PQR file with spaces between the fields and no chain letter, atoms N, CA, C, O and H, PARSE charges and radii, in Angstrom:
ATOM       1  N    MET     1     -10.788   -6.197   -9.283 -0.4000 1.5000
ATOM       2  CA   MET     1     -10.966   -4.628   -9.310 -0.0000 2.0000
ATOM       3  C    MET     1     -11.970   -3.859  -10.544  0.5500 1.7000
ATOM       4  O    MET     1     -11.698   -4.297  -11.661 -0.5500 1.4000
ATOM       5  N    ALA     2     -13.186   -2.691  -10.537 -0.4000 1.5000
ATOM       6  CA   ALA     2     -13.528   -2.476  -10.945 -0.0000 2.0000
ATOM       7  C    ALA     2     -13.596   -1.558  -12.316  0.5500 1.7000
ATOM       8  O    ALA     2     -14.519   -1.686  -13.120 -0.5500 1.4000
ATOM       9  H    ALA     2     -13.407   -2.335   -9.629  0.4000 1.0000
ATOM      10  N    ASN     3     -12.456   -0.569  -12.501 -0.4000 1.5000
ATOM      11  CA   ASN     3     -12.069   -0.309  -14.159 -0.0000 2.0000
ATOM      12  C    ASN     3     -10.549   -0.681  -14.632  0.5500 1.7000
ATOM      13  O    ASN     3      -9.744    0.098  -15.145 -0.5500 1.4000
ATOM      14  H    ASN     3     -11.706   -0.466  -11.847  0.4000 1.0000
ATOM      15  N    LYS     4     -10.342   -2.162  -14.311 -0.4000 1.5000
ATOM      16  CA   LYS     4      -8.784   -2.586  -14.578 -0.0000 2.0000
ATOM      17  C    LYS     4      -9.121   -2.184  -16.485  0.5500 1.7000
ATOM      18  O    LYS     4      -8.273   -1.746  -17.263 -0.5500 1.4000
ATOM      19  H    LYS     4     -10.996   -2.795  -13.895  0.4000 1.0000
ATOM      20  N    GLU     5     -10.047   -2.386  -16.697 -0.4000 1.5000
ATOM      21  CA   GLU     5     -10.126   -2.176  -18.431 -0.0000 2.0000
ATOM      22  C    GLU     5      -9.699   -1.162  -19.058  0.5500 1.7000
ATOM      23  O    GLU     5      -9.041   -1.074  -20.095 -0.5500 1.4000
ATOM      24  H    GLU     5     -10.736   -2.742  -16.065  0.4000 1.0000
ATOM      25  N    GLU     6     -10.251   -0.141  -18.132 -0.4000 1.5000
ATOM      26  CA   GLU     6      -9.744    1.647  -18.388 -0.0000 2.0000
ATOM      27  C    GLU     6      -8.704    2.122  -18.434  0.5500 1.7000
ATOM      28  O    GLU     6      -8.188    2.959  -19.175 -0.5500 1.4000
ATOM      29  H    GLU     6     -10.785   -0.212  -17.290  0.4000 1.0000
ATOM      30  N    LEU     7      -8.193    1.245  -17.130 -0.4000 1.5000
ATOM      31  CA   LEU     7      -6.896    1.763  -16.898 -0.0000 2.0000
ATOM      32  C    LEU     7      -6.051    0.906  -17.784  0.5500 1.7000
ATOM      33  O    LEU     7      -5.030    1.585  -17.896 -0.5500 1.4000
ATOM      34  H    LEU     7      -8.612    0.565  -16.529  0.4000 1.0000
ATOM      35  N    GLY     8      -5.868   -0.219  -18.500 -0.4000 1.5000
ATOM      36  CA   GLY     8      -5.565   -1.115  -19.140 -0.0000 2.0000
ATOM      37  C    GLY     8      -5.216   -0.438  -20.407  0.5500 1.7000
ATOM      38  O    GLY     8      -4.188   -0.275  -21.064 -0.5500 1.4000
ATOM      39  H    GLY     8      -6.697   -0.771  -18.409  0.4000 1.0000
ATOM      40  N    GLN     9      -6.412   -0.121  -20.498 -0.4000 1.5000
ATOM      41  CA   GLN     9      -6.677    1.062  -22.218 -0.0000 2.0000
ATOM      42  C    GLN     9      -5.551    2.302  -22.073  0.5500 1.7000
ATOM      43  O    GLN     9      -4.739    2.539  -22.967 -0.5500 1.4000
ATOM      44  H    GLN     9      -7.247   -0.254  -19.964  0.4000 1.0000
ATOM      45  N    LEU    10      -5.629    3.141  -20.674 -0.4000 1.5000
ATOM      46  CA   LEU    10      -4.701    4.309  -20.321 -0.0000 2.0000
ATOM      47  C    LEU    10      -3.423    4.090  -20.991  0.5500 1.7000
ATOM      48  O    LEU    10      -2.798    4.745  -21.826 -0.5500 1.4000
ATOM      49  H    LEU    10      -6.289    2.949  -19.947  0.4000 1.0000
ATOM      50  N    ILE    11      -3.090    2.360  -20.051 -0.4000 1.5000
ATOM      51  CA   ILE    11      -1.275    2.367  -19.919 -0.0000 2.0000
ATOM      52  C    ILE    11      -1.225    1.956  -21.529  0.5500 1.7000
ATOM      53  O    ILE    11      -0.328    2.450  -22.212 -0.5500 1.4000
ATOM      54  H    ILE    11      -3.597    1.829  -19.372  0.4000 1.0000
ATOM      55  N    THR    12      -2.205    1.035  -22.147 -0.4000 1.5000
ATOM      56  CA   THR    12      -1.855    0.756  -23.491 -0.0000 2.0000
ATOM      57  C    THR    12      -1.359    1.910  -24.624  0.5500 1.7000
ATOM      58  O    THR    12      -0.722    1.833  -25.675 -0.5500 1.4000
ATOM      59  H    THR    12      -2.934    0.634  -21.593  0.4000 1.0000
ATOM      60  N    LEU    13      -1.797    2.694  -24.090 -0.4000 1.5000
ATOM      61  CA   LEU    13      -2.149    3.954  -24.989 -0.0000 2.0000
ATOM      62  C    LEU    13      -0.728    4.438  -24.773  0.5500 1.7000
ATOM      63  O    LEU    13       0.134    4.374  -25.651 -0.5500 1.4000
ATOM      64  H    LEU    13      -2.314    2.756  -23.236  0.4000 1.0000
ATOM      65  N    GLU    14      -0.504    4.992  -23.391 -0.4000 1.5000
ATOM      66  CA   GLU    14       0.969    5.754  -22.886 -0.0000 2.0000
ATOM      67  C    GLU    14       1.698    4.559  -23.010  0.5500 1.7000
ATOM      68  O    GLU    14       1.893    4.647  -24.222 -0.5500 1.4000
ATOM      69  H    GLU    14      -1.204    5.044  -22.679  0.4000 1.0000
ATOM      70  N    GLN    15       2.335    3.351  -22.641 -0.4000 1.5000
ATOM      71  CA   GLN    15       3.111    2.549  -23.049 -0.0000 2.0000
ATOM      72  C    GLN    15       3.449    1.922  -24.942  0.5500 1.7000
ATOM      73  O    GLN    15       4.530    1.993  -25.526 -0.5500 1.4000
ATOM      74  H    GLN    15       2.177    3.280  -21.657  0.4000 1.0000
ATOM      75  N    GLY    16       2.350    1.448  -25.406 -0.4000 1.5000
ATOM      76  CA   GLY    16       1.862    0.319  -26.413 -0.0000 2.0000
ATOM      77  C    GLY    16       1.993   -0.148  -26.198  0.5500 1.7000
ATOM      78  O    GLY    16       2.535   -0.735  -27.135 -0.5500 1.4000
ATOM      79  H    GLY    16       1.471    1.391  -24.931  0.4000 1.0000
ATOM      80  N    LYS    17       2.012   -1.263  -24.745 -0.4000 1.5000
ATOM      81  CA   LYS    17       2.280   -2.898  -24.213 -0.0000 2.0000
ATOM      82  C    LYS    17       1.159   -3.035  -24.421  0.5500 1.7000
ATOM      83  O    LYS    17       0.238   -2.239  -24.237 -0.5500 1.4000
ATOM      84  H    LYS    17       1.571   -0.786  -23.985  0.4000 1.0000
ATOM      85  N    PRO    18       1.149   -3.988  -24.795 -0.5600 1.5000
ATOM      86  CA   PRO    18      -0.646   -5.143  -24.619  0.2800 2.0000
ATOM      87  C    PRO    18      -1.431   -5.349  -24.122  0.5500 1.7000
ATOM      88  O    PRO    18      -1.499   -5.709  -22.947 -0.5500 1.4000
ATOM      89  N    LEU    19      -2.142   -5.206  -24.759 -0.4000 1.5000
ATOM      90  CA   LEU    19      -3.634   -4.722  -22.981 -0.0000 2.0000
ATOM      91  C    LEU    19      -3.869   -6.125  -22.702  0.5500 1.7000
ATOM      92  O    LEU    19      -4.685   -6.011  -21.788 -0.5500 1.4000
ATOM      93  H    LEU    19      -2.087   -4.913  -25.713  0.4000 1.0000
ATOM      94  N    LYS    20      -3.700   -7.446  -22.878 -0.4000 1.5000
ATOM      95  CA   LYS    20      -3.815   -8.536  -21.992 -0.0000 2.0000
ATOM      96  C    LYS    20      -2.474   -7.920  -20.744  0.5500 1.7000
ATOM      97  O    LYS    20      -2.686   -7.495  -19.608 -0.5500 1.4000
ATOM      98  H    LYS    20      -3.037   -7.539  -23.621  0.4000 1.0000
ATOM      99  N    GLU    21      -1.286   -8.054  -21.371 -0.4000 1.5000
ATOM     100  CA   GLU    21       0.161   -7.422  -20.191 -0.0000 2.0000
ATOM     101  C    GLU    21      -0.718   -6.654  -18.729  0.5500 1.7000
ATOM     102  O    GLU    21      -0.946   -6.749  -17.523 -0.5500 1.4000
ATOM     103  H    GLU    21      -1.114   -8.400  -22.294  0.4000 1.0000
ATOM     104  N    VAL    22      -0.933   -5.926  -19.885 -0.4000 1.5000
ATOM     105  CA   VAL    22      -1.339   -4.470  -18.715 -0.0000 2.0000
ATOM     106  C    VAL    22      -2.231   -4.664  -17.914  0.5500 1.7000
ATOM     107  O    VAL    22      -1.891   -4.274  -16.797 -0.5500 1.4000
ATOM     108  H    VAL    22      -0.747   -5.849  -20.865  0.4000 1.0000
ATOM     109  N    ILE    23      -4.005   -5.414  -17.969 -0.4000 1.5000
ATOM     110  CA   ILE    23      -4.575   -6.200  -17.459 -0.0000 2.0000
ATOM     111  C    ILE    23      -3.645   -6.653  -16.306  0.5500 1.7000
ATOM     112  O    ILE    23      -3.624   -6.374  -15.107 -0.5500 1.4000
ATOM     113  H    ILE    23      -4.281   -5.731  -18.877  0.4000 1.0000
ATOM     114  N    GLY    24      -2.732   -7.611  -17.252 -0.4000 1.5000
ATOM     115  CA   GLY    24      -1.737   -8.675  -15.537 -0.0000 2.0000
ATOM     116  C    GLY    24      -1.662   -7.624  -14.597  0.5500 1.7000
ATOM     117  O    GLY    24      -2.311   -7.635  -13.551 -0.5500 1.4000
ATOM     118  H    GLY    24      -2.750   -7.837  -18.226  0.4000 1.0000
ATOM     119  N    GLU    25      -0.580   -6.341  -15.066 -0.4000 1.5000
ATOM     120  CA   GLU    25       0.136   -5.828  -13.880 -0.0000 2.0000
ATOM     121  C    GLU    25      -0.493   -5.008  -13.211  0.5500 1.7000
ATOM     122  O    GLU    25      -0.249   -4.568  -12.087 -0.5500 1.4000
ATOM     123  H    GLU    25      -0.053   -6.331  -15.915  0.4000 1.0000
ATOM     124  N    VAL    26      -1.961   -4.628  -14.448 -0.4000 1.5000
ATOM     125  CA   VAL    26      -3.366   -3.192  -13.082 -0.0000 2.0000
ATOM     126  C    VAL    26      -3.636   -4.753  -11.427  0.5500 1.7000
ATOM     127  O    VAL    26      -3.575   -4.653  -10.202 -0.5500 1.4000
ATOM     128  H    VAL    26      -2.158   -4.985  -15.361  0.4000 1.0000
ATOM     129  N    ASN    27      -3.895   -5.868  -12.310 -0.4000 1.5000
ATOM     130  CA   ASN    27      -4.162   -6.350  -11.281 -0.0000 2.0000
ATOM     131  C    ASN    27      -3.148   -6.969  -10.032  0.5500 1.7000
ATOM     132  O    ASN    27      -3.338   -7.261   -8.852 -0.5500 1.4000
ATOM     133  H    ASN    27      -3.944   -5.949  -13.305  0.4000 1.0000
ATOM     134  N    TYR    28      -1.703   -7.009  -11.165 -0.4000 1.5000
ATOM     135  CA   TYR    28      -0.954   -7.195  -10.083 -0.0000 2.0000
ATOM     136  C    TYR    28      -0.722   -6.483   -8.464  0.5500 1.7000
ATOM     137  O    TYR    28      -0.719   -6.738   -7.260 -0.5500 1.4000
ATOM     138  H    TYR    28      -1.549   -6.771  -12.124  0.4000 1.0000
ATOM     139  N    GLU    29      -0.498   -5.180   -9.695 -0.4000 1.5000
ATOM     140  CA   GLU    29      -0.581   -3.832   -8.611 -0.0000 2.0000
ATOM     141  C    GLU    29      -2.202   -3.509   -7.858  0.5500 1.7000
ATOM     142  O    GLU    29      -2.318   -2.543   -7.104 -0.5500 1.4000
ATOM     143  H    GLU    29      -0.500   -4.972  -10.673  0.4000 1.0000
ATOM     144  N    ALA    30      -2.823   -3.984   -8.014 -0.4000 1.5000
ATOM     145  CA   ALA    30      -3.930   -3.563   -7.121 -0.0000 2.0000
ATOM     146  C    ALA    30      -3.590   -4.974   -6.108  0.5500 1.7000
ATOM     147  O    ALA    30      -3.381   -4.515   -4.985 -0.5500 1.4000
ATOM     148  H    ALA    30      -2.729   -4.769   -8.626  0.4000 1.0000
ATOM     149  N    ALA    31      -3.504   -5.953   -6.084 -0.4000 1.5000
ATOM     150  CA   ALA    31      -3.036   -6.957   -5.591 -0.0000 2.0000
ATOM     151  C    ALA    31      -2.340   -6.531   -4.509  0.5500 1.7000
ATOM     152  O    ALA    31      -2.922   -6.680   -3.434 -0.5500 1.4000
ATOM     153  H    ALA    31      -3.675   -6.326   -6.996  0.4000 1.0000
ATOM     154  N    PHE    32      -1.280   -6.052   -4.483 -0.4000 1.5000
ATOM     155  CA   PHE    32      -0.552   -5.521   -4.254 -0.0000 2.0000
ATOM     156  C    PHE    32      -0.512   -4.320   -3.062  0.5500 1.7000
ATOM     157  O    PHE    32       0.252   -4.173   -2.108 -0.5500 1.4000
ATOM     158  H    PHE    32      -0.807   -5.930   -5.355  0.4000 1.0000
ATOM     159  N    ILE    33      -1.584   -3.586   -3.498 -0.4000 1.5000
ATOM     160  CA   ILE    33      -2.017   -1.932   -2.665 -0.0000 2.0000
ATOM     161  C    ILE    33      -2.581   -2.984   -1.755  0.5500 1.7000
ATOM     162  O    ILE    33      -2.186   -3.007   -0.589 -0.5500 1.4000
ATOM     163  H    ILE    33      -2.205   -3.706   -4.273  0.4000 1.0000
ATOM     164  N    GLU    34      -3.657   -4.043   -2.263 -0.4000 1.5000
ATOM     165  CA   GLU    34      -4.671   -4.770   -0.900 -0.0000 2.0000
ATOM     166  C    GLU    34      -3.791   -5.131    0.431  0.5500 1.7000
ATOM     167  O    GLU    34      -4.006   -4.790    1.594 -0.5500 1.4000
ATOM     168  H    GLU    34      -3.979   -4.024   -3.210  0.4000 1.0000
ATOM     169  N    TYR    35      -2.565   -6.053   -0.188 -0.4000 1.5000
ATOM     170  CA   TYR    35      -1.867   -5.905    0.334 -0.0000 2.0000
ATOM     171  C    TYR    35      -1.106   -5.840    1.744  0.5500 1.7000
ATOM     172  O    TYR    35      -0.871   -6.589    2.692 -0.5500 1.4000
ATOM     173  H    TYR    35      -2.390   -6.331   -1.132  0.4000 1.0000
ATOM     174  N    SER    36      -0.805   -4.274    1.271 -0.4000 1.5000
ATOM     175  CA   SER    36      -0.448   -3.399    2.171 -0.0000 2.0000
ATOM     176  C    SER    36      -1.401   -2.441    2.923  0.5500 1.7000
ATOM     177  O    SER    36      -0.882   -1.697    3.755 -0.5500 1.4000
ATOM     178  H    SER    36      -0.996   -3.665    0.501  0.4000 1.0000
ATOM     179  N    ALA    37      -2.804   -2.371    2.715 -0.4000 1.5000
ATOM     180  CA   ALA    37      -3.410   -1.720    3.087 -0.0000 2.0000
ATOM     181  C    ALA    37      -3.852   -2.951    4.334  0.5500 1.7000
ATOM     182  O    ALA    37      -3.993   -2.650    5.519 -0.5500 1.4000
ATOM     183  H    ALA    37      -3.226   -2.976    2.039  0.4000 1.0000
ATOM     184  N    GLU    38      -3.962   -3.827    3.995 -0.4000 1.5000
ATOM     185  CA   GLU    38      -4.631   -4.962    4.830 -0.0000 2.0000
ATOM     186  C    GLU    38      -3.369   -4.906    6.292  0.5500 1.7000
ATOM     187  O    GLU    38      -3.508   -4.996    7.512 -0.5500 1.4000
ATOM     188  H    GLU    38      -3.848   -4.071    3.032  0.4000 1.0000
ATOM     189  N    GLU    39      -2.149   -4.710    5.364 -0.4000 1.5000
ATOM     190  CA   GLU    39      -0.777   -4.791    6.684 -0.0000 2.0000
ATOM     191  C    GLU    39      -0.733   -3.683    7.362  0.5500 1.7000
ATOM     192  O    GLU    39       0.019   -3.704    8.336 -0.5500 1.4000
ATOM     193  H    GLU    39      -2.036   -4.637    4.373  0.4000 1.0000
ATOM     194  N    ALA    40      -1.581   -2.248    7.051 -0.4000 1.5000
ATOM     195  CA   ALA    40      -0.945   -1.230    7.785 -0.0000 2.0000
ATOM     196  C    ALA    40      -1.932   -1.617    8.693  0.5500 1.7000
ATOM     197  O    ALA    40      -1.796   -1.007    9.753 -0.5500 1.4000
ATOM     198  H    ALA    40      -2.192   -2.231    6.259  0.4000 1.0000
ATOM     199  N    LYS    41      -3.020   -2.516    8.690 -0.4000 1.5000
ATOM     200  CA   LYS    41      -3.961   -2.770    9.955 -0.0000 2.0000
ATOM     201  C    LYS    41      -3.542   -3.383   10.879  0.5500 1.7000
ATOM     202  O    LYS    41      -4.375   -3.415   11.785 -0.5500 1.4000
ATOM     203  H    LYS    41      -3.130   -3.012    7.829  0.4000 1.0000
ATOM     204  N    ARG    42      -2.314   -4.085   11.184 -0.4000 1.5000
ATOM     205  CA   ARG    42      -1.005   -4.892   11.820 -0.0000 2.0000
ATOM     206  C    ARG    42      -0.624   -3.592   12.524  0.5500 1.7000
ATOM     207  O    ARG    42      -0.239   -3.765   13.680 -0.5500 1.4000
ATOM     208  H    ARG    42      -1.638   -4.058   10.447  0.4000 1.0000
ATOM     209  N    VAL    43      -0.641   -2.438   12.128 -0.4000 1.5000
ATOM     210  CA   VAL    43       0.557   -2.138   13.311 -0.0000 2.0000
ATOM     211  C    VAL    43       0.166   -1.247   14.482  0.5500 1.7000
ATOM     212  O    VAL    43      -0.688   -0.391   14.717 -0.5500 1.4000
ATOM     213  H    VAL    43      -0.954   -2.298   11.188  0.4000 1.0000
ATOM     214  N    TYR    44       0.978   -1.722   14.984 -0.4000 1.5000
ATOM     215  CA   TYR    44       0.339   -1.338   16.793 -0.0000 2.0000
ATOM     216  C    TYR    44       0.798   -0.282   17.342  0.5500 1.7000
ATOM     217  O    TYR    44       1.785    0.097   16.712 -0.5500 1.4000
ATOM     218  H    TYR    44       1.671   -2.417   14.793  0.4000 1.0000
ATOM     219  N    GLY    45       0.588    0.301   18.110 -0.4000 1.5000
ATOM     220  CA   GLY    45       1.689    1.311   18.812 -0.0000 2.0000
ATOM     221  C    GLY    45       1.868    0.787   20.209  0.5500 1.7000
ATOM     222  O    GLY    45       0.834    0.240   20.591 -0.5500 1.4000
ATOM     223  H    GLY    45      -0.214   -0.008   18.622  0.4000 1.0000
ATOM     224  N    ASP    46       2.713    0.773   20.989 -0.4000 1.5000
ATOM     225  CA   ASP    46       2.658    0.654   22.679 -0.0000 2.0000
ATOM     226  C    ASP    46       2.794    1.922   23.769  0.5500 1.7000
ATOM     227  O    ASP    46       3.526    2.881   23.523 -0.5500 1.4000
ATOM     228  H    ASP    46       3.553    1.218   20.678  0.4000 1.0000
ATOM     229  N    ILE    47       2.054    1.826   24.927 -0.4000 1.5000
ATOM     230  CA   ILE    47       2.089    2.948   25.666 -0.0000 2.0000
ATOM     231  C    ILE    47       3.463    2.681   26.535  0.5500 1.7000
ATOM     232  O    ILE    47       3.670    1.477   26.683 -0.5500 1.4000
ATOM     233  H    ILE    47       1.459    1.047   25.127  0.4000 1.0000
ATOM     234  N    ILE    48       4.376    3.478   27.098 -0.4000 1.5000
ATOM     235  CA   ILE    48       5.447    2.815   27.634 -0.0000 2.0000
ATOM     236  C    ILE    48       5.249    3.628   28.925  0.5500 1.7000
ATOM     237  O    ILE    48       4.114    4.104   28.918 -0.5500 1.4000
ATOM     238  H    ILE    48       4.207    4.456   26.977  0.4000 1.0000
ATOM     239  N    PRO    49       5.802    3.895   29.810 -0.5600 1.5000
ATOM     240  CA   PRO    49       6.498    4.291   31.537  0.2800 2.0000
ATOM     241  C    PRO    49       7.190    5.691   31.117  0.5500 1.7000
ATOM     242  O    PRO    49       7.939    5.585   30.146 -0.5500 1.4000
ATOM     243  N    SER    50       7.077    6.939   31.656 -0.4000 1.5000
ATOM     244  CA   SER    50       7.469    7.744   30.830 -0.0000 2.0000
ATOM     245  C    SER    50       8.322    8.565   32.402  0.5500 1.7000
ATOM     246  O    SER    50       7.621    8.714   33.403 -0.5500 1.4000
ATOM     247  H    SER    50       6.469    7.026   32.445  0.4000 1.0000
ATOM     248  N    PRO    51      10.062    9.099   32.436 -0.5600 1.5000
ATOM     249  CA   PRO    51      10.048    9.582   33.886  0.2800 2.0000
ATOM     250  C    PRO    51       9.913   10.457   34.532  0.5500 1.7000
ATOM     251  O    PRO    51      10.539   10.669   35.570 -0.5500 1.4000
ATOM     252  N    LEU    52       8.485   11.623   33.723 -0.4000 1.5000
ATOM     253  CA   LEU    52       7.693   12.117   34.640 -0.0000 2.0000
ATOM     254  C    LEU    52       6.018   11.380   34.526  0.5500 1.7000
ATOM     255  O    LEU    52       5.566   10.804   33.536 -0.5500 1.4000
ATOM     256  H    LEU    52       7.976   11.450   32.879  0.4000 1.0000
ATOM     257  N    ALA    53       5.344   11.600   35.789 -0.4000 1.5000
ATOM     258  CA   ALA    53       4.217   11.310   35.928 -0.0000 2.0000
ATOM     259  C    ALA    53       3.297   11.414   34.975  0.5500 1.7000
ATOM     260  O    ALA    53       2.883   10.414   34.389 -0.5500 1.4000
ATOM     261  H    ALA    53       5.711   12.068   36.593  0.4000 1.0000
ATOM     262  N    ASP    54       2.980   12.322   34.774 -0.4000 1.5000
ATOM     263  CA   ASP    54       1.944   12.914   33.719 -0.0000 2.0000
ATOM     264  C    ASP    54       2.264   12.937   32.963  0.5500 1.7000
ATOM     265  O    ASP    54       1.785   13.800   32.228 -0.5500 1.4000
ATOM     266  H    ASP    54       3.317   13.135   35.250  0.4000 1.0000
ATOM     267  N    ARG    55       3.070   12.282   32.540 -0.4000 1.5000
ATOM     268  CA   ARG    55       3.435   12.037   30.606 -0.0000 2.0000
ATOM     269  C    ARG    55       3.524   10.441   30.724  0.5500 1.7000
ATOM     270  O    ARG    55       3.956    9.652   31.565 -0.5500 1.4000
ATOM     271  H    ARG    55       3.459   11.580   33.138  0.4000 1.0000
ATOM     272  N    ARG    56       2.732   10.327   29.122 -0.4000 1.5000
ATOM     273  CA   ARG    56       3.020    8.988   28.408 -0.0000 2.0000
ATOM     274  C    ARG    56       3.797    9.225   26.756  0.5500 1.7000
ATOM     275  O    ARG    56       3.773   10.076   25.866 -0.5500 1.4000
ATOM     276  H    ARG    56       2.381   10.968   28.439  0.4000 1.0000
ATOM     277  N    LEU    57       4.493    7.830   27.038 -0.4000 1.5000
ATOM     278  CA   LEU    57       5.375    7.737   25.965 -0.0000 2.0000
ATOM     279  C    LEU    57       4.749    6.661   25.301  0.5500 1.7000
ATOM     280  O    LEU    57       4.512    5.539   25.748 -0.5500 1.4000
ATOM     281  H    LEU    57       4.512    7.139   27.760  0.4000 1.0000
ATOM     282  N    LEU    58       4.330    7.460   23.375 -0.4000 1.5000
ATOM     283  CA   LEU    58       3.678    6.122   23.163 -0.0000 2.0000
ATOM     284  C    LEU    58       4.156    5.967   21.901  0.5500 1.7000
ATOM     285  O    LEU    58       4.407    6.951   21.204 -0.5500 1.4000
ATOM     286  H    LEU    58       4.522    8.372   23.011  0.4000 1.0000
ATOM     287  N    VAL    59       4.385    4.342   21.345 -0.4000 1.5000
ATOM     288  CA   VAL    59       6.002    4.535   20.578 -0.0000 2.0000
ATOM     289  C    VAL    59       4.935    3.991   19.038  0.5500 1.7000
ATOM     290  O    VAL    59       4.665    2.791   19.090 -0.5500 1.4000
ATOM     291  H    VAL    59       4.182    3.543   21.911  0.4000 1.0000
ATOM     292  N    LEU    60       4.510    4.538   18.106 -0.4000 1.5000
ATOM     293  CA   LEU    60       3.600    3.917   17.336 -0.0000 2.0000
ATOM     294  C    LEU    60       4.949    3.814   15.783  0.5500 1.7000
ATOM     295  O    LEU    60       5.691    4.612   15.210 -0.5500 1.4000
ATOM     296  H    LEU    60       4.729    5.513   18.064  0.4000 1.0000
ATOM     297  N    LYS    61       4.500    1.838   15.635 -0.4000 1.5000
ATOM     298  CA   LYS    61       5.393    1.201   14.490 -0.0000 2.0000
ATOM     299  C    LYS    61       4.643    1.838   13.369  0.5500 1.7000
ATOM     300  O    LYS    61       3.609    2.384   13.755 -0.5500 1.4000
ATOM     301  H    LYS    61       3.897    1.190   16.100  0.4000 1.0000
ATOM     302  N    GLN    62       4.862    1.918   12.161 -0.4000 1.5000
ATOM     303  CA   GLN    62       4.563    2.722   11.096 -0.0000 2.0000
ATOM     304  C    GLN    62       5.517    1.324    9.802  0.5500 1.7000
ATOM     305  O    GLN    62       6.638    0.835    9.938 -0.5500 1.4000
ATOM     306  H    GLN    62       5.702    1.475   11.847  0.4000 1.0000
ATOM     307  N    VAL    63       4.691    1.127    8.906 -0.4000 1.5000
ATOM     308  CA   VAL    63       5.491    0.946    7.684 -0.0000 2.0000
ATOM     309  C    VAL    63       5.793    2.066    7.620  0.5500 1.7000
ATOM     310  O    VAL    63       5.199    3.084    7.975 -0.5500 1.4000
ATOM     311  H    VAL    63       3.780    1.524    8.795  0.4000 1.0000
ATOM     312  N    TRP    64       7.410    1.798    6.831 -0.4000 1.5000
ATOM     313  CA   TRP    64       7.988    3.643    6.363 -0.0000 2.0000
ATOM     314  C    TRP    64       9.172    2.640    4.895  0.5500 1.7000
ATOM     315  O    TRP    64       9.682    1.527    5.020 -0.5500 1.4000
ATOM     316  H    TRP    64       7.893    0.971    6.542  0.4000 1.0000
ATOM     317  N    ASN    65       9.244    3.516    3.759 -0.4000 1.5000
ATOM     318  CA   ASN    65      10.029    3.265    2.946 -0.0000 2.0000
ATOM     319  C    ASN    65      10.155    2.089    2.188  0.5500 1.7000
ATOM     320  O    ASN    65      11.190    1.635    1.698 -0.5500 1.4000
ATOM     321  H    ASN    65       8.830    4.420    3.657  0.4000 1.0000
ATOM     322  N    LYS    66       8.388    1.382    2.101 -0.4000 1.5000
ATOM     323  CA   LYS    66       8.639    0.405    1.571 -0.0000 2.0000
ATOM     324  C    LYS    66       8.972    0.649    0.044  0.5500 1.7000
ATOM     325  O    LYS    66       8.871    1.779   -0.434 -0.5500 1.4000
ATOM     326  H    LYS    66       7.548    1.751    2.498  0.4000 1.0000
ATOM     327  N    ALA    67       9.363   -0.416   -0.694 -0.4000 1.5000
ATOM     328  CA   ALA    67       9.695   -0.383   -2.127 -0.0000 2.0000
ATOM     329  C    ALA    67       8.579   -0.860   -3.140  0.5500 1.7000
ATOM     330  O    ALA    67       8.680   -1.987   -3.625 -0.5500 1.4000
ATOM     331  H    ALA    67       9.445   -1.334   -0.306  0.4000 1.0000
ATOM     332  N    TYR    68       7.586   -0.093   -3.454 -0.4000 1.5000
ATOM     333  CA   TYR    68       6.472   -0.079   -4.160 -0.0000 2.0000
ATOM     334  C    TYR    68       7.440   -0.649   -6.474  0.5500 1.7000
ATOM     335  O    TYR    68       8.130    0.024   -7.240 -0.5500 1.4000
ATOM     336  H    TYR    68       7.504    0.823   -3.060  0.4000 1.0000
ATOM     337  N    TRP    69       7.131   -1.440   -6.531 -0.4000 1.5000
ATOM     338  CA   TRP    69       7.849   -1.579   -7.711 -0.0000 2.0000
ATOM     339  C    TRP    69       7.034   -3.214   -8.151  0.5500 1.7000
ATOM     340  O    TRP    69       7.346   -3.800   -9.188 -0.5500 1.4000
ATOM     341  H    TRP    69       6.570   -1.987   -5.909  0.4000 1.0000
């Protein structure tokens, strides 16, 4: 991650944590965000038959209410 030092310094100033600890947190959160973004690529929708001949129903599966902590 390109800006981890700057983010680490900002968080250190805000929270008073040691810089080394904060850099670890920044790396962890960046990896978590990257993981979630990659999982979003695997969300697919399905088209199912409609009772009306001129319509289609699309079921879109989404990641919803995922806890980020």
